[in-house]
C-alpha positions as CSV (number, residue, x, y, z in Angstrom):
1,M,0.0,0.0,0.0
2,S,1.4,3.4,-1.0
3,I,1.8,6.0,1.6
4,L,1.7,8.7,-1.0
5,R,-1.4,10.9,-1.0
6,K,-2.6,12.0,-4.4
7,R,-4.8,15.0,-5.1
8,E,-8.0,12.9,-5.1
9,E,-7.3,11.7,-1.6
10,S,-6.7,15.2,-0.4
11,E,-10.0,16.2,-1.9
12,Q,-11.8,13.3,-0.2
13,I,-10.4,14.4,3.1
14,E,-11.8,17.9,2.5
15,E,-15.2,16.4,1.8
16,R,-15.1,14.5,5.1
17,T,-13.6,17.2,7.4
18,L,-14.7,20.6,6.1
19,A,-18.0,22.3,6.8
20,P,-20.6,22.0,4.1
21,F,-20.5,25.7,3.4
22,A,-16.7,25.6,2.8
23,Q,-15.4,25.9,-0.8
24,M,-14.2,22.4,-1.7
25,S,-11.3,22.1,-4.0
26,A,-13.0,19.4,-6.1
27,C,-15.9,21.9,-6.6
28,S,-13.7,24.7,-7.9
29,R,-15.2,26.5,-10.9
30,G,-11.8,26.1,-12.6
31,R,-9.5,28.5,-14.3
32,I,-10.1,30.9,-17.1
33,H,-7.6,29.0,-19.2
34,S,-8.2,25.2,-18.8
35,Q,-5.3,23.2,-17.4
36,A,-5.1,19.5,-16.4
37,P,-5.3,18.9,-12.7
38,H,-2.1,18.4,-10.7
39,R,-1.2,14.9,-9.6
40,W,-0.5,15.8,-6.0
41,R,-1.8,19.3,-5.3
42,T,-5.4,20.4,-5.0
43,E,-6.4,23.4,-7.1
44,Y,-5.9,25.9,-4.3
45,Q,-2.6,24.3,-3.1
46,R,-1.5,24.9,-6.7
47,D,-2.6,28.5,-6.5
48,V,-0.5,29.0,-3.3
49,A,2.5,27.6,-5.1
50,R,2.1,29.8,-8.2
51,I,1.8,32.9,-6.0
52,I,4.8,32.3,-3.8
53,H,7.0,31.4,-6.8
54,S,6.0,34.6,-8.6
55,A,8.5,37.5,-9.0
56,A,5.8,39.9,-7.7
57,F,5.7,38.0,-4.4
58,R,9.4,38.1,-4.0
59,R,9.5,41.8,-4.5
60,L,7.2,42.4,-1.5
61,E,10.2,41.9,0.7
62,Y,11.5,45.3,-0.4
63,K,8.3,47.3,-0.3
64,T,7.3,49.6,2.5
65,Q,4.5,48.6,4.9
66,V,4.5,51.8,7.0
67,F,8.1,52.6,7.6
68,L,10.3,53.0,4.5
69,N,12.1,49.8,3.6
70,G,15.6,49.7,5.1
71,T,14.9,52.2,7.9
72,G,14.9,49.5,10.6
73,D,15.7,45.7,10.8
74,H,12.5,44.8,12.6
75,Y,9.8,46.9,11.0
76,R,7.3,45.0,8.9
77,T,7.7,45.0,5.1
78,R,4.9,44.3,2.6
79,L,6.1,40.6,2.6
80,T,6.1,40.1,6.4
81,H,2.7,41.7,6.5
82,T,1.5,39.3,3.8
83,M,2.8,36.3,5.7
84,E,1.0,37.4,8.9
85,V,-2.2,37.8,6.9
86,A,-1.8,34.3,5.6
87,S,-1.2,32.9,9.1
88,I,-4.3,34.6,10.5
89,S,-6.4,33.5,7.5
90,R,-5.4,29.9,8.1
91,T,-6.3,30.2,11.8
92,L,-9.7,31.6,11.0
93,A,-10.4,29.1,8.2
94,R,-9.4,26.1,10.3
95,A,-11.5,27.1,13.3
96,L,-14.6,27.6,11.1
97,G,-14.1,24.4,9.1
98,L,-13.3,26.2,5.9
99,N,-10.7,25.6,3.2
100,E,-7.3,26.8,4.6
101,D,-5.5,26.6,1.2
102,L,-8.0,28.8,-0.5
103,A,-8.0,31.4,2.3
104,E,-4.2,31.3,2.3
105,A,-4.0,31.8,-1.5
106,V,-6.2,34.9,-1.4
107,A,-4.2,36.3,1.5
108,L,-0.8,35.7,-0.2
109,A,-2.0,37.5,-3.4
110,H,-3.9,40.4,-1.9
111,D,-1.0,42.8,-1.9
112,L,0.9,41.7,-5.0
113,G,-0.2,45.0,-6.7
114,H,1.0,47.3,-4.0
115,S,3.2,50.2,-5.1
116,P,6.6,51.2,-3.6
117,F,6.4,53.4,-0.5
118,G,3.2,52.1,1.0
119,H,0.0,54.0,0.9
120,S,1.7,57.2,0.2
121,G,3.1,55.7,-3.0
122,E,-0.4,54.4,-3.9
123,E,-1.9,57.9,-3.5
124,T,0.9,59.3,-5.6
125,L,0.2,56.8,-8.5
126,D,-3.5,57.4,-8.2
127,R,-2.9,61.1,-8.7
128,L,-0.6,60.6,-11.6
129,L,-3.1,58.3,-13.3
130,V,-6.2,60.3,-12.4
131,D,-7.1,60.9,-16.0
132,H,-6.3,57.3,-17.0
133,G,-8.3,55.2,-14.6
134,G,-6.5,56.0,-11.4
135,F,-4.6,53.5,-9.3
136,D,-5.8,51.2,-6.5
137,H,-3.5,48.5,-5.2
138,N,-6.3,46.0,-4.8
139,D,-7.3,46.4,-8.5
140,Q,-3.6,46.2,-9.3
141,S,-3.2,42.9,-7.5
142,L,-5.9,41.5,-9.9
143,R,-4.0,43.0,-12.8
144,V,-0.8,41.4,-11.6
145,V,-2.2,37.8,-11.4
146,T,-4.3,38.0,-14.6
147,L,-1.9,40.0,-16.9
148,L,1.4,41.3,-15.7
149,E,2.9,38.1,-14.1
150,S,3.1,35.8,-17.1
151,P,5.3,32.7,-16.7
152,Y,3.4,30.7,-19.3
153,E,3.7,30.9,-23.1
154,D,0.1,30.2,-23.9
155,F,-1.6,32.9,-21.9
156,E,-1.0,35.9,-19.7
157,G,-1.2,35.8,-15.9
158,L,-0.9,33.1,-13.3
159,N,-4.2,31.5,-14.3
160,L,-5.4,31.2,-10.7
161,T,-8.7,29.6,-9.9
162,R,-11.9,31.6,-10.2
163,E,-12.4,31.4,-6.5
164,V,-9.0,33.1,-5.7
165,L,-9.7,35.8,-8.4
166,E,-13.2,36.3,-6.8
167,G,-11.7,36.8,-3.4
168,L,-9.3,39.4,-4.8
169,Q,-12.1,41.1,-6.7
170,K,-14.1,41.5,-3.5
171,H,-11.0,42.8,-1.8
172,A,-10.7,45.3,-4.6
173,S,-13.1,48.0,-5.8
174,A,-16.1,46.7,-7.7
175,R,-14.5,46.4,-11.1
176,S,-15.2,43.0,-12.6
177,T,-12.8,40.5,-14.0
178,P,-13.7,38.7,-17.2
179,G,-14.7,35.1,-16.7
180,L,-15.8,35.4,-13.1
181,G,-19.5,36.4,-13.4
182,S,-21.2,38.4,-10.6
183,H,-21.9,37.4,-7.1
184,S,-23.0,39.4,-4.0
185,C,-20.2,38.1,-1.8
186,A,-17.0,36.1,-2.2
187,C,-16.8,32.7,-0.6
188,L,-16.2,32.6,3.1
189,E,-12.5,32.0,2.6
190,G,-12.2,35.2,0.5
191,Q,-14.1,37.1,3.2
192,I,-11.6,35.7,5.8
193,A,-8.6,36.9,3.9
194,D,-10.0,40.4,3.6
195,L,-10.6,40.7,7.4
196,A,-7.3,39.0,8.3
197,D,-5.5,41.8,6.4
198,E,-7.2,44.3,8.8
199,I,-6.4,42.3,11.9
200,A,-2.8,41.9,10.9
201,Y,-2.1,45.6,10.3
202,Y,-3.9,46.7,13.4
203,A,-1.7,44.5,15.5
204,H,1.6,45.0,13.8
205,D,1.3,48.7,13.1
206,V,0.7,49.3,16.8
207,Q,3.8,47.2,17.5
208,D,6.0,48.9,15.0
209,G,4.7,52.3,16.1
210,L,5.7,51.5,19.7
211,E,9.1,50.2,18.6
212,A,9.7,53.4,16.7
213,G,8.7,55.6,19.7
214,L,6.0,57.3,17.7
215,I,3.2,55.8,19.8
216,H,3.4,55.7,23.6
217,P,1.6,53.0,25.7
218,A,-0.3,55.6,27.7
219,Q,-1.9,56.9,24.5
220,L,-3.3,53.5,23.8
221,S,-5.0,53.3,27.2
222,D,-7.5,55.9,25.8
223,V,-8.3,53.8,22.8
224,A,-11.4,51.7,23.6
225,L,-10.2,48.4,22.0
226,C,-6.8,48.6,23.7
227,A,-8.4,49.6,27.0
228,D,-10.6,46.4,26.8
229,I,-7.6,44.3,26.2
230,S,-5.8,45.9,29.0
231,R,-8.6,45.1,31.4
232,E,-8.9,41.5,30.2
233,S,-5.1,40.8,30.3
234,G,-4.1,42.9,33.3
235,L,-1.6,44.8,31.1
236,D,-1.3,48.3,32.6
237,L,-0.9,50.4,29.5
238,A,-0.8,53.7,31.4
239,G,2.2,52.5,33.5
240,A,3.8,50.1,31.0
241,D,7.1,50.8,29.4
242,A,7.3,50.7,25.6
243,K,9.1,47.4,25.4
244,T,6.5,45.6,27.6
245,A,3.7,47.0,25.7
246,R,5.3,46.3,22.3
247,L,6.0,42.6,23.2
248,S,2.5,42.0,24.6
249,L,0.0,44.2,22.9
250,A,0.3,43.0,19.3
251,R,-0.3,39.4,20.4
252,L,-3.1,40.3,22.7
253,L,-4.8,42.5,20.1
254,S,-4.5,39.9,17.4
255,N,-5.9,37.1,19.7
256,H,-8.7,39.4,20.9
257,L,-9.8,40.2,17.3
258,I,-9.6,36.6,16.1
259,E,-11.7,35.4,19.0
260,D,-14.3,38.1,18.3
261,V,-14.4,37.3,14.6
262,L,-14.8,33.6,15.2
263,E,-17.7,34.0,17.7
264,A,-19.5,36.7,15.6
265,S,-19.0,34.9,12.3
266,S,-20.1,31.4,13.5
267,A,-23.3,33.0,14.8
268,R,-24.0,34.8,11.5
269,I,-23.3,31.6,9.5
270,A,-25.7,29.6,11.7
271,I,-28.5,32.3,11.4
272,A,-28.0,32.6,7.7
273,G,-28.5,28.8,7.3
274,V,-26.1,28.6,4.3
275,R,-25.8,25.0,3.1
276,N,-23.0,25.3,0.6
277,A,-20.5,27.8,-1.0
278,D,-23.1,28.8,-3.6
279,D,-25.5,29.8,-0.8
280,V,-22.7,32.0,0.6
281,R,-22.3,33.8,-2.7
282,R,-26.0,34.4,-3.0
283,H,-26.3,35.7,0.5
284,P,-26.8,39.5,0.5
285,D,-24.5,40.3,3.4
286,L,-20.9,39.4,4.4
287,L,-20.9,36.6,7.0
288,I,-17.3,37.0,8.2
289,G,-16.8,40.0,10.5
290,Y,-16.5,41.5,13.9
291,S,-19.2,41.8,16.5
292,E,-21.0,45.2,16.4
293,R,-19.1,46.5,19.4
294,T,-15.7,45.4,18.2
295,A,-16.4,46.8,14.7
296,A,-17.0,50.2,16.2
297,E,-13.9,50.0,18.4
298,A,-11.7,48.8,15.4
299,K,-12.7,52.0,13.5
300,T,-11.6,54.1,16.5
301,L,-8.2,52.3,16.5
302,R,-7.9,52.9,12.8
303,R,-8.5,56.6,13.3
304,F,-5.9,56.7,16.0
305,L,-3.3,55.0,13.8
306,Y,-4.0,57.5,11.0
307,A,-3.6,60.4,13.3
308,N,-0.7,59.2,15.3
309,L,1.3,56.9,13.0
310,Y,0.5,57.0,9.3
311,F,0.5,60.8,9.2
312,H,3.1,61.3,11.9
313,P,5.6,63.9,10.5
314,E,8.5,61.4,10.8
315,V,6.7,58.8,8.7
316,N,4.8,61.0,6.4
317,G,7.7,63.3,5.7
318,A,10.0,60.5,4.6
319,N,7.3,58.9,2.5
320,Q,6.5,62.2,0.8
321,R,10.1,62.8,-0.2
322,A,10.2,59.3,-1.7
323,C,6.9,59.9,-3.5
324,E,8.3,63.1,-5.0
325,M,11.0,60.9,-6.6
326,M,8.3,58.5,-7.8
327,A,6.5,61.4,-9.5
328,A,9.7,62.6,-11.1
329,V,10.5,59.1,-12.5
330,F,7.0,58.8,-13.9
331,A,7.3,62.1,-15.6
332,A,10.7,61.0,-17.1
333,Y,9.0,57.9,-18.5
334,I,6.2,60.0,-20.1
335,R,8.8,62.3,-21.7
336,D,10.9,59.4,-23.0
337,P,8.9,56.1,-23.2
338,S,12.1,54.3,-24.3
339,Q,13.2,54.3,-20.7
340,I,10.5,52.0,-19.4
341,G,11.1,48.2,-19.4
342,R,10.7,46.0,-22.5
343,E,7.5,44.3,-21.1
344,A,6.0,47.6,-20.2
345,T,6.8,48.9,-23.7
346,R,5.1,45.9,-25.3
347,R,1.8,46.7,-23.5
348,V,1.7,50.4,-24.5
349,P,-0.4,49.7,-27.7
350,N,-3.1,47.9,-25.6
351,C,-3.3,50.0,-22.4
352,G,-1.6,53.3,-23.3
353,L,1.7,54.9,-22.1
354,Y,0.4,56.2,-18.8
355,R,-1.0,52.8,-17.7
356,A,2.1,51.0,-18.9
357,A,4.3,53.4,-16.9
358,G,2.1,53.0,-13.9
359,D,2.3,49.2,-14.1
360,Y,6.1,49.4,-14.3
361,I,6.4,51.7,-11.3
362,A,3.9,49.8,-9.2
363,G,6.0,46.7,-9.7
364,M,9.2,48.3,-8.4
365,T,10.7,47.8,-5.0
366,D,11.5,50.9,-3.0
367,R,15.2,50.4,-3.7
368,Y,14.8,50.0,-7.4
369,L,12.7,53.2,-7.7
370,L,15.4,55.2,-6.0
371,L,18.0,53.7,-8.3
372,E,15.8,54.6,-11.3
373,H,15.6,58.1,-10.0
374,E,19.4,58.3,-9.8
375,R,19.8,56.8,-13.2
376,L,17.3,59.1,-14.9
377,L,17.7,62.3,-12.9
378,G,20.8,62.0,-10.8
379,K,21.1,61.8,-7.1
380,P,18.5,63.9,-5.2
């Protein structure tokens, strides 16, 4: 008897162990470009492998999350953020009896389209492309996996399953992707990845802000969500030093939000009475989410982070200087299109020079954009 487990056996295990409303690998709606099944991997395991082997995924290591890449050895990058989102996604999916591989695939791909220099870079590209469709990193992630990342000769894109594309589309603005059709809500696994993104950045941005000294523990004692956690855990934020708060609060915050999501979501799923993944898609409301109280408290924490971290002069000033270089590089490409890469040049007839230049810049790491600025315009 062989100890090897083929794809069909893995699919049978899913059928026996996952909840009926999970998205089963054997029930995938397939790929836009038909490909034969893998001998060992399920469809979503195959998607995970395609994503992590992509060049766009590797570049995430050198893209800013909040603090400019290279300004500290322990601050999150876009890659470490993505790995934390994937971990939280698997935890939520496992606890709810959902398909961990699908949730992980959506999580791993959700930021592939992010620009250099974090959200400041995204805002800069959106402004530069305002008359050409704008720029949104969620939409760009879909563009990366369906067009820009092209390891195959027969078609463009990674040719991920429709379920992963659907999860990314719901993470993005409402623009549709050909071949997906329309549904009210993504599968539960896609909804999980969307919320795991939020949980991850709440926890790690607080931690990085504390490590940088831009947020102080006493400030967090006035934030309702952190105050709740302080009472539950016995962590005295008002009297804690930054190191104690930094080492404890991110873990406590993440665990608190995960517990809340699991309790609230399991109750919603039970009330909705969904019997399968298609019922989930037809349901008018999202079923994965916080409780009402925690949702309100999370919004308060988000406002706190914007006011005290994301727009802190030390963070915002450095990002804005980098974004000025981004705008200068973009202008140089528009003046002389021969300067953009070969693949970007090839797409100009189909999407236009502005979009091709935007695609090229969006795919750059922080470091590469600075090198391009030096090459085209000299040292700042």
